[in-house]
PQR file with spaces between the fields and no chain letter, atoms N, CA, C, O and H, PARSE charges and radii, in Angstrom:
ATOM       1  N    UNK     1       5.657    1.277   13.157 -0.4000 1.5000
ATOM       2  CA   UNK     1       4.528    2.085   13.529 -0.0000 2.0000
ATOM       3  C    UNK     1       3.559    2.789   12.173  0.5500 1.7000
ATOM       4  O    UNK     1       2.345    2.888   11.998 -0.5500 1.4000
ATOM       5  N    UNK     2       4.602    3.144   11.464 -0.4000 1.5000
ATOM       6  CA   UNK     2       4.122    4.726   10.854 -0.0000 2.0000
ATOM       7  C    UNK     2       3.849    4.361    9.612  0.5500 1.7000
ATOM       8  O    UNK     2       2.954    4.901    8.961 -0.5500 1.4000
ATOM       9  H    UNK     2       5.589    3.064   11.606  0.4000 1.0000
ATOM      10  N    UNK     3       5.161    2.676    8.815 -0.4000 1.5000
ATOM      11  CA   UNK     3       4.318    1.905    8.080 -0.0000 2.0000
ATOM      12  C    UNK     3       3.209    1.128    7.977  0.5500 1.7000
ATOM      13  O    UNK     3       2.789    0.621    6.937 -0.5500 1.4000
ATOM      14  H    UNK     3       5.888    2.237    9.344  0.4000 1.0000
ATOM      15  N    UNK     4       2.837    1.057    8.833 -0.4000 1.5000
ATOM      16  CA   UNK     4       1.584   -0.066    9.624 -0.0000 2.0000
ATOM      17  C    UNK     4       0.561    0.732    9.410  0.5500 1.7000
ATOM      18  O    UNK     4      -0.304    0.167    8.739 -0.5500 1.4000
ATOM      19  H    UNK     4       3.179    1.469    9.678  0.4000 1.0000
ATOM      20  N    UNK     5       0.250    2.032    9.763 -0.4000 1.5000
ATOM      21  CA   UNK     5      -0.731    2.942    9.024 -0.0000 2.0000
ATOM      22  C    UNK     5      -0.578    3.680    7.642  0.5500 1.7000
ATOM      23  O    UNK     5      -1.417    4.163    6.883 -0.5500 1.4000
ATOM      24  H    UNK     5       0.952    2.491   10.308  0.4000 1.0000
ATOM      25  N    UNK     6       0.696    3.600    7.593 -0.4000 1.5000
ATOM      26  CA   UNK     6       0.742    3.159    5.180 -0.0000 2.0000
ATOM      27  C    UNK     6       0.042    2.353    4.765  0.5500 1.7000
ATOM      28  O    UNK     6      -0.903    2.321    3.977 -0.5500 1.4000
ATOM      29  H    UNK     6       1.377    3.208    8.210  0.4000 1.0000
ATOM      30  N    UNK     7       0.445    1.840    5.212 -0.4000 1.5000
ATOM      31  CA   UNK     7      -0.117    0.394    4.908 -0.0000 2.0000
ATOM      32  C    UNK     7      -2.129    0.134    4.516  0.5500 1.7000
ATOM      33  O    UNK     7      -2.573   -0.418    3.509 -0.5500 1.4000
ATOM      34  H    UNK     7       1.213    1.866    5.852  0.4000 1.0000
ATOM      35  N    UNK     8      -2.843    0.649    5.510 -0.4000 1.5000
ATOM      36  CA   UNK     8      -3.887    0.309    6.009 -0.0000 2.0000
ATOM      37  C    UNK     8      -3.715    1.574    5.072  0.5500 1.7000
ATOM      38  O    UNK     8      -3.418    1.193    3.940 -0.5500 1.4000
ATOM      39  H    UNK     8      -2.483    1.097    6.329  0.4000 1.0000
ATOM      40  N    UNK     9      -3.811    3.086    5.174 -0.4000 1.5000
ATOM      41  CA   UNK     9      -4.683    3.762    4.527 -0.0000 2.0000
ATOM      42  C    UNK     9      -4.352    4.328    3.250  0.5500 1.7000
ATOM      43  O    UNK     9      -4.842    5.323    2.717 -0.5500 1.4000
ATOM      44  H    UNK     9      -4.052    3.396    6.094  0.4000 1.0000
ATOM      45  N    UNK    10      -2.739    2.948    2.500 -0.4000 1.5000
ATOM      46  CA   UNK    10      -3.466    2.547    1.425 -0.0000 2.0000
ATOM      47  C    UNK    10      -3.938    2.055    0.448  0.5500 1.7000
ATOM      48  O    UNK    10      -4.154    2.443   -0.700 -0.5500 1.4000
ATOM      49  H    UNK    10      -2.340    2.139    2.933  0.4000 1.0000
ATOM      50  N    UNK    11      -4.196    0.485    1.403 -0.4000 1.5000
ATOM      51  CA   UNK    11      -5.631   -0.157    0.931 -0.0000 2.0000
ATOM      52  C    UNK    11      -6.181    0.448    1.365  0.5500 1.7000
ATOM      53  O    UNK    11      -6.771    0.656    0.305 -0.5500 1.4000
ATOM      54  H    UNK    11      -4.020    0.170    2.336  0.4000 1.0000
ATOM      55  N    UNK    12      -6.878    1.327    2.302 -0.4000 1.5000
ATOM      56  CA   UNK    12      -8.238    1.992    2.128 -0.0000 2.0000
ATOM      57  C    UNK    12      -8.338    2.684    0.506  0.5500 1.7000
ATOM      58  O    UNK    12      -9.235    2.348   -0.266 -0.5500 1.4000
ATOM      59  H    UNK    12      -6.398    1.159    3.164  0.4000 1.0000
ATOM      60  N    UNK    13      -7.242    3.722    0.130 -0.4000 1.5000
ATOM      61  CA   UNK    13      -7.499    4.234   -0.692 -0.0000 2.0000
ATOM      62  C    UNK    13      -7.810    3.401   -1.546  0.5500 1.7000
ATOM      63  O    UNK    13      -8.943    3.578   -1.995 -0.5500 1.4000
ATOM      64  H    UNK    13      -6.513    3.996    0.757  0.4000 1.0000
ATOM      65  N    UNK    14      -6.899    2.006   -2.223 -0.4000 1.5000
ATOM      66  CA   UNK    14      -7.327    1.001   -2.539 -0.0000 2.0000
ATOM      67  C    UNK    14      -8.891    0.839   -3.148  0.5500 1.7000
ATOM      68  O    UNK    14      -9.607    1.235   -4.068 -0.5500 1.4000
ATOM      69  H    UNK    14      -5.979    1.863   -1.858  0.4000 1.0000
ATOM      70  N    UNK    15      -8.894    0.037   -2.054 -0.4000 1.5000
ATOM      71  CA   UNK    15     -10.864    0.027   -2.303 -0.0000 2.0000
ATOM      72  C    UNK    15     -11.644    1.052   -2.158  0.5500 1.7000
ATOM      73  O    UNK    15     -12.848    0.829   -2.292 -0.5500 1.4000
ATOM      74  H    UNK    15      -8.312   -0.284   -1.307  0.4000 1.0000
ATOM      75  N    UNK    16     -11.255    2.296   -1.882 -0.4000 1.5000
ATOM      76  CA   UNK    16     -11.827    4.003   -2.252 -0.0000 2.0000
ATOM      77  C    UNK    16     -12.244    3.704   -4.320  0.5500 1.7000
ATOM      78  O    UNK    16     -13.256    3.717   -5.020 -0.5500 1.4000
ATOM      79  H    UNK    16     -10.277    2.477   -1.774  0.4000 1.0000
ATOM      80  N    UNK    17     -10.408    3.420   -4.578 -0.4000 1.5000
ATOM      81  CA   UNK    17     -10.544    3.707   -6.154 -0.0000 2.0000
ATOM      82  C    UNK    17     -11.125    2.944   -6.921  0.5500 1.7000
ATOM      83  O    UNK    17     -11.809    3.278   -7.888 -0.5500 1.4000
ATOM      84  H    UNK    17      -9.586    3.410   -4.010  0.4000 1.0000
ATOM      85  N    UNK    18     -10.843    1.615   -6.461 -0.4000 1.5000
ATOM      86  CA   UNK    18     -11.359    0.103   -7.563 -0.0000 2.0000
ATOM      87  C    UNK    18     -13.093    0.427   -7.196  0.5500 1.7000
ATOM      88  O    UNK    18     -13.859   -0.110   -7.997 -0.5500 1.4000
ATOM      89  H    UNK    18     -10.287    1.344   -5.675  0.4000 1.0000
ATOM      90  N    UNK    19     -13.685    1.158   -6.191 -0.4000 1.5000
ATOM      91  CA   UNK    19     -14.925    1.541   -5.909 -0.0000 2.0000
ATOM      92  C    UNK    19     -15.389    2.607   -7.047  0.5500 1.7000
ATOM      93  O    UNK    19     -16.616    2.585   -7.139 -0.5500 1.4000
ATOM      94  H    UNK    19     -13.063    1.594   -5.541  0.4000 1.0000
ATOM      95  N    UNK    20     -14.926    3.322   -7.737 -0.4000 1.5000
ATOM      96  CA   UNK    20     -14.676    4.456   -8.070 -0.0000 2.0000
ATOM      97  C    UNK    20     -14.568    3.932   -9.606  0.5500 1.7000
ATOM      98  O    UNK    20     -15.014    4.708  -10.452 -0.5500 1.4000
ATOM      99  H    UNK    20     -13.929    3.341   -7.663  0.4000 1.0000
ATOM     100  N    UNK    21     -14.154    2.996   -9.949 -0.4000 1.5000
ATOM     101  CA   UNK    21     -13.829    2.157  -10.847 -0.0000 2.0000
ATOM     102  C    UNK    21     -12.293    2.542  -11.999  0.5500 1.7000
ATOM     103  O    UNK    21     -12.023    2.152  -13.134 -0.5500 1.4000
ATOM     104  H    UNK    21     -13.792    2.366   -9.263  0.4000 1.0000
ATOM     105  N    UNK    22     -11.563    3.474  -11.024 -0.4000 1.5000
ATOM     106  CA   UNK    22     -10.632    4.061  -11.765 -0.0000 2.0000
ATOM     107  C    UNK    22      -9.141    3.668  -11.603  0.5500 1.7000
ATOM     108  O    UNK    22      -8.232    4.204  -10.968 -0.5500 1.4000
ATOM     109  H    UNK    22     -11.783    3.791  -10.101  0.4000 1.0000
ATOM     110  N    UNK    23      -9.183    2.551  -12.385 -0.4000 1.5000
ATOM     111  CA   UNK    23      -8.662    1.177  -13.211 -0.0000 2.0000
ATOM     112  C    UNK    23      -6.482    1.961  -12.271  0.5500 1.7000
ATOM     113  O    UNK    23      -5.706    1.575  -11.396 -0.5500 1.4000
ATOM     114  H    UNK    23      -9.922    2.116  -12.900  0.4000 1.0000
ATOM     115  N    UNK    24      -6.583    3.354  -13.473 -0.4000 1.5000
ATOM     116  CA   UNK    24      -4.934    3.777  -13.684 -0.0000 2.0000
ATOM     117  C    UNK    24      -4.623    3.940  -11.757  0.5500 1.7000
ATOM     118  O    UNK    24      -3.493    3.712  -11.326 -0.5500 1.4000
ATOM     119  H    UNK    24      -7.213    3.668  -14.183  0.4000 1.0000
ATOM     120  N    UNK    25      -5.520    4.258  -11.011 -0.4000 1.5000
ATOM     121  CA   UNK    25      -4.753    4.903   -9.580 -0.0000 2.0000
ATOM     122  C    UNK    25      -5.036    4.141   -9.370  0.5500 1.7000
ATOM     123  O    UNK    25      -4.136    3.493   -9.905 -0.5500 1.4000
ATOM     124  H    UNK    25      -6.438    4.444  -11.361  0.4000 1.0000
ATOM     125  N    UNK    26      -5.569    3.530   -9.011 -0.4000 1.5000
ATOM     126  CA   UNK    26      -5.633    1.468   -8.160 -0.0000 2.0000
ATOM     127  C    UNK    26      -4.624    1.005   -8.294  0.5500 1.7000
ATOM     128  O    UNK    26      -3.979    0.613   -7.322 -0.5500 1.4000
ATOM     129  H    UNK    26      -6.299    4.057   -8.577  0.4000 1.0000
ATOM     130  N    UNK    27      -4.099    0.893   -9.777 -0.4000 1.5000
ATOM     131  CA   UNK    27      -2.457    0.315  -10.109 -0.0000 2.0000
ATOM     132  C    UNK    27      -1.971    1.026   -9.244  0.5500 1.7000
ATOM     133  O    UNK    27      -1.504    0.417   -8.282 -0.5500 1.4000
ATOM     134  H    UNK    27      -4.623    1.211  -10.566  0.4000 1.0000
ATOM     135  N    UNK    28      -1.866    2.793   -9.223 -0.4000 1.5000
ATOM     136  CA   UNK    28      -0.592    2.539   -9.078 -0.0000 2.0000
ATOM     137  C    UNK    28      -0.177    2.827   -7.060  0.5500 1.7000
ATOM     138  O    UNK    28       0.892    2.764   -6.452 -0.5500 1.4000
ATOM     139  H    UNK    28      -2.246    3.288  -10.005  0.4000 1.0000
ATOM     140  N    UNK    29      -1.441    3.101   -6.644 -0.4000 1.5000
ATOM     141  CA   UNK    29      -1.127    2.770   -5.386 -0.0000 2.0000
ATOM     142  C    UNK    29      -1.320    1.397   -5.111  0.5500 1.7000
ATOM     143  O    UNK    29      -1.217    0.812   -4.033 -0.5500 1.4000
ATOM     144  H    UNK    29      -2.310    3.152   -7.138  0.4000 1.0000
ATOM     145  N    UNK    30      -1.596    0.988   -6.162 -0.4000 1.5000
ATOM     146  CA   UNK    30      -0.899   -0.554   -5.219 -0.0000 2.0000
ATOM     147  C    UNK    30       1.096   -0.897   -5.238  0.5500 1.7000
ATOM     148  O    UNK    30       1.924   -1.021   -4.336 -0.5500 1.4000
ATOM     149  H    UNK    30      -1.679    1.464   -7.038  0.4000 1.0000
ATOM     150  N    UNK    31       1.187   -0.946   -6.962 -0.4000 1.5000
ATOM     151  CA   UNK    31       2.447   -0.416   -6.596 -0.0000 2.0000
ATOM     152  C    UNK    31       3.067   -0.159   -5.662  0.5500 1.7000
ATOM     153  O    UNK    31       3.910   -0.982   -5.301 -0.5500 1.4000
ATOM     154  H    UNK    31       0.514   -0.844   -7.695  0.4000 1.0000
ATOM     155  N    UNK    32       2.785    1.831   -4.455 -0.4000 1.5000
ATOM     156  CA   UNK    32       3.267    2.140   -4.075 -0.0000 2.0000
ATOM     157  C    UNK    32       3.023    1.202   -2.428  0.5500 1.7000
ATOM     158  O    UNK    32       3.849    1.291   -1.520 -0.5500 1.4000
ATOM     159  H    UNK    32       2.100    2.499   -4.748  0.4000 1.0000
ATOM     160  N    UNK    33       2.027    0.536   -2.348 -0.4000 1.5000
ATOM     161  CA   UNK    33       1.446   -0.606   -1.581 -0.0000 2.0000
ATOM     162  C    UNK    33       2.918   -1.528   -1.383  0.5500 1.7000
ATOM     163  O    UNK    33       3.671   -1.448   -0.413 -0.5500 1.4000
ATOM     164  H    UNK    33       1.355    0.463   -3.086  0.4000 1.0000
ATOM     165  N    UNK    34       3.079   -2.357   -2.508 -0.4000 1.5000
ATOM     166  CA   UNK    34       3.868   -3.707   -2.898 -0.0000 2.0000
ATOM     167  C    UNK    34       4.831   -2.568   -1.853  0.5500 1.7000
ATOM     168  O    UNK    34       4.826   -2.853   -0.656 -0.5500 1.4000
ATOM     169  H    UNK    34       2.467   -2.422   -3.296  0.4000 1.0000
ATOM     170  N    UNK    35       5.676   -1.251   -2.303 -0.4000 1.5000
ATOM     171  CA   UNK    35       6.843   -1.175   -1.867 -0.0000 2.0000
ATOM     172  C    UNK    35       6.986   -0.814   -0.550  0.5500 1.7000
ATOM     173  O    UNK    35       8.107   -0.991   -0.072 -0.5500 1.4000
ATOM     174  H    UNK    35       5.680   -1.020   -3.276  0.4000 1.0000
ATOM     175  N    UNK    36       6.159   -0.367    0.133 -0.4000 1.5000
ATOM     176  CA   UNK    36       6.226   -0.270    1.303 -0.0000 2.0000
ATOM     177  C    UNK    36       5.940   -1.473    1.851  0.5500 1.7000
ATOM     178  O    UNK    36       6.187   -1.452    3.057 -0.5500 1.4000
ATOM     179  H    UNK    36       5.249   -0.223   -0.255  0.4000 1.0000
ATOM     180  N    UNK    37       5.522   -2.517    1.472 -0.4000 1.5000
ATOM     181  CA   UNK    37       5.229   -3.350    2.378 -0.0000 2.0000
ATOM     182  C    UNK    37       6.890   -4.269    2.111  0.5500 1.7000
ATOM     183  O    UNK    37       7.665   -4.346    3.065 -0.5500 1.4000
ATOM     184  H    UNK    37       5.322   -2.534    0.492  0.4000 1.0000
ATOM     185  N    UNK    38       7.198   -4.793    0.979 -0.4000 1.5000
ATOM     186  CA   UNK    38       9.086   -4.815    0.515 -0.0000 2.0000
ATOM     187  C    UNK    38       9.645   -4.432    1.399  0.5500 1.7000
ATOM     188  O    UNK    38      10.118   -5.161    2.270 -0.5500 1.4000
ATOM     189  H    UNK    38       6.569   -4.731    0.204  0.4000 1.0000
ATOM     190  N    UNK    39       9.748   -2.656    1.366 -0.4000 1.5000
ATOM     191  CA   UNK    39      10.791   -1.634    2.598 -0.0000 2.0000
ATOM     192  C    UNK    39      10.696   -2.959    4.044  0.5500 1.7000
ATOM     193  O    UNK    39      11.458   -3.770    4.570 -0.5500 1.4000
ATOM     194  H    UNK    39       9.363   -2.064    0.658  0.4000 1.0000
ATOM     195  N    UNK    40       8.869   -2.377    4.228 -0.4000 1.5000
ATOM     196  CA   UNK    40       8.640   -3.251    6.411 -0.0000 2.0000
ATOM     197  C    UNK    40       8.849   -4.961    6.484  0.5500 1.7000
ATOM     198  O    UNK    40       8.987   -5.638    7.503 -0.5500 1.4000
ATOM     199  H    UNK    40       8.250   -1.718    3.801  0.4000 1.0000
ATOM     200  N    UNK    41       8.824   -5.411    5.092 -0.4000 1.5000
ATOM     201  CA   UNK    41       9.934   -6.700    5.633 -0.0000 2.0000
ATOM     202  C    UNK    41      11.299   -6.998    5.331  0.5500 1.7000
ATOM     203  O    UNK    41      11.805   -8.049    5.724 -0.5500 1.4000
ATOM     204  H    UNK    41       8.712   -4.861    4.264  0.4000 1.0000
ATOM     205  N    UNK    42      12.055   -5.990    4.534 -0.4000 1.5000
ATOM     206  CA   UNK    42      13.011   -5.936    4.922 -0.0000 2.0000
ATOM     207  C    UNK    42      14.016   -5.922    6.109  0.5500 1.7000
ATOM     208  O    UNK    42      15.026   -6.519    6.483 -0.5500 1.4000
ATOM     209  H    UNK    42      11.644   -5.136    4.215  0.4000 1.0000
ATOM     210  N    UNK    43      13.197   -4.927    6.493 -0.4000 1.5000
ATOM     211  CA   UNK    43      13.655   -4.279    8.278 -0.0000 2.0000
ATOM     212  C    UNK    43      13.439   -5.231    9.089  0.5500 1.7000
ATOM     213  O    UNK    43      14.296   -5.320    9.968 -0.5500 1.4000
ATOM     214  H    UNK    43      12.377   -4.443    6.189  0.4000 1.0000
ATOM     215  N    UNK    44      12.389   -6.185    9.139 -0.4000 1.5000
ATOM     216  CA   UNK    44      11.810   -7.271    9.763 -0.0000 2.0000
ATOM     217  C    UNK    44      13.245   -7.608    9.887  0.5500 1.7000
ATOM     218  O    UNK    44      14.094   -7.338   10.737 -0.5500 1.4000
ATOM     219  H    UNK    44      11.692   -6.113    8.425  0.4000 1.0000
ATOM     220  N    UNK    45      13.264   -8.420    8.548 -0.4000 1.5000
ATOM     221  CA   UNK    45      14.457   -9.518    8.818 -0.0000 2.0000
ATOM     222  C    UNK    45      15.843   -8.919    8.866  0.5500 1.7000
ATOM     223  O    UNK    45      16.727   -9.773    8.796 -0.5500 1.4000
ATOM     224  H    UNK    45      12.575   -8.639    7.857  0.4000 1.0000
ATOM     225  N    UNK    46      16.326   -7.472    8.982 -0.4000 1.5000
ATOM     226  CA   UNK    46      16.868   -7.139    9.526 -0.0000 2.0000
ATOM     227  C    UNK    46      17.186   -7.249   10.846  0.5500 1.7000
ATOM     228  O    UNK    46      18.358   -7.084   11.185 -0.5500 1.4000
ATOM     229  H    UNK    46      15.608   -6.778    9.038  0.4000 1.0000
ATOM     230  N    UNK    47      16.419   -7.477   11.579 -0.4000 1.5000
ATOM     231  CA   UNK    47      16.418   -7.357   13.173 -0.0000 2.0000
ATOM     232  C    UNK    47      16.399   -8.407   13.462  0.5500 1.7000
ATOM     233  O    UNK    47      16.391   -8.719   14.652 -0.5500 1.4000
ATOM     234  H    UNK    47      15.467   -7.611   11.304  0.4000 1.0000
C-alpha cells in the first residue's frame, strides 16, 4: 500500500513539474517512478 501512495505522489509531482516546464526535475522523478514501479512488480512476481 505504501508503494502505491508513493507512485501516485510521484505521478502528481511529475505532472506539476511538466506544467511548470521543469524538464530536468521531471526526468529525475520519472526515473524514480520507474524504479519504484519495477520493485513493486518484482514483489508481486515473488508472491
